[in-house]
C-alpha positions in Angstrom: 147.8 89.0 94.1 144.5 91.0 92.9 143.3 90.2 89.3 142.7 93.8 87.9 141.1 92.6 84.4 137.5 92.8 84.1 135.0 92.3 81.3 132.6 95.3 80.1 129.7 93.9 82.2 131.6 93.3 85.3 133.0 97.1 85.1 129.3 98.1 84.6 127.8 96.1 87.6 128.7 98.2 90.4 127.1 101.4 89.0 124.0 99.3 88.0 120.6 99.6 89.8 117.6 97.6 89.6 114.5 99.5 89.1 110.8 97.5 89.7 107.8 99.8 89.9 104.7 98.9 91.1 101.4 100.3 92.7 101.0 102.7 89.8 99.3 103.6 86.8 100.5 102.1 83.8 100.8 106.3 82.9 103.1 106.8 85.6 105.5 103.8 85.0 105.9 105.2 81.5 106.5 108.6 82.8 109.4 107.3 85.5 110.8 104.5 82.9 111.4 107.0 79.8 112.3 109.8 82.7 115.4 107.6 83.6 115.8 106.0 80.1 116.2 109.7 79.0 119.2 110.4 81.0 120.6 106.9 82.2 122.0 103.5 80.1 119.8 101.0 80.2 121.1 97.5 80.9 119.2 94.6 79.2 116.1 96.5 78.5 113.1 96.9 80.9 109.7 96.1 80.7 107.4 98.5 78.6 104.1 99.7 80.2 101.5 98.4 78.0 98.8 100.2 77.2 96.3 97.5 76.5 93.6 96.5 79.1 94.0 92.8 78.2 96.5 91.8 80.6 97.1 93.8 83.8 100.8 94.4 84.6 101.6 95.1 88.4 105.2 95.6 88.1 107.9 96.9 85.8 111.2 96.3 85.7 114.1 97.7 84.7 118.1 98.0 85.4 120.1 101.3 84.9 123.9 102.3 85.4 123.8 105.5 87.2 126.9 108.0 87.0 127.7 110.4 90.0 125.7 113.5 89.2 123.2 112.5 86.9 120.4 114.9 86.8 117.0 114.2 85.1 114.5 116.2 83.5 112.3 118.2 85.9 109.4 118.8 83.4 107.8 115.9 84.3 104.6 114.7 85.9 102.8 112.3 87.7 99.2 111.3 88.3 99.6 109.6 91.5 102.1 108.1 94.0 104.6 105.5 92.3 106.3 102.8 94.7 109.7 101.9 93.8 112.1 99.1 94.7 116.1 99.9 94.1 118.5 97.3 94.2 122.3 97.8 93.6 125.7 98.5 95.2 125.2 101.3 97.9 126.8 104.1 96.0 124.8 103.3 92.9 121.5 103.1 95.0 122.2 106.4 96.5 123.3 108.2 92.9 119.9 106.4 92.0 118.5 108.5 94.8 120.1 111.6 94.1 119.0 111.3 89.9 115.4 110.6 91.0 115.2 113.9 93.4 115.9 116.1 90.3 112.6 115.3 89.2 110.5 114.0 91.3 109.6 114.1 95.6 111.4 111.1 96.3 110.7 109.6 100.1 112.4 106.8 101.7 110.5 104.0 102.6 112.8 101.7 104.2 115.6 99.9 103.1 117.8 96.7 104.0 121.6 96.3 103.4 123.8 93.3 102.6 127.2 92.6 102.3 127.6 94.5 99.1 124.1 95.9 98.0 121.0 97.4 99.1 117.5 96.9 98.9 115.7 100.3 99.2 112.1 101.0 98.6 111.1 104.7 97.9 108.0 106.3 96.6 108.1 109.1 94.1 105.3 112.3 93.8 105.5 115.1 91.9 108.3 117.8 92.7 
């Protein structure tokens, strides 16, 4: 018999996408994370881009719950290309790509699928 009870954390898991930003400026990382955070629910916080030059950060991470049909603000601008790794369930990653495409030009650079999750690498540029 199937147990249909789930905790709040388990219920959000299928819609949760881990986002890792890299190969970009601090300003562009800040733009992408703030754009995602303005419209999507962040799970467990995220690495804020740091503007001090004492410590070099090469990647920033965040996890977001992505509902179907999520639309991001189109009024954003990047100074360069941002490399983004997305990890989560196939449906959630698809929803994240659609949401990102509402604000940026999204090019899929590659993906690897597992049993219940997909790792996808995309590049973002200005729409």
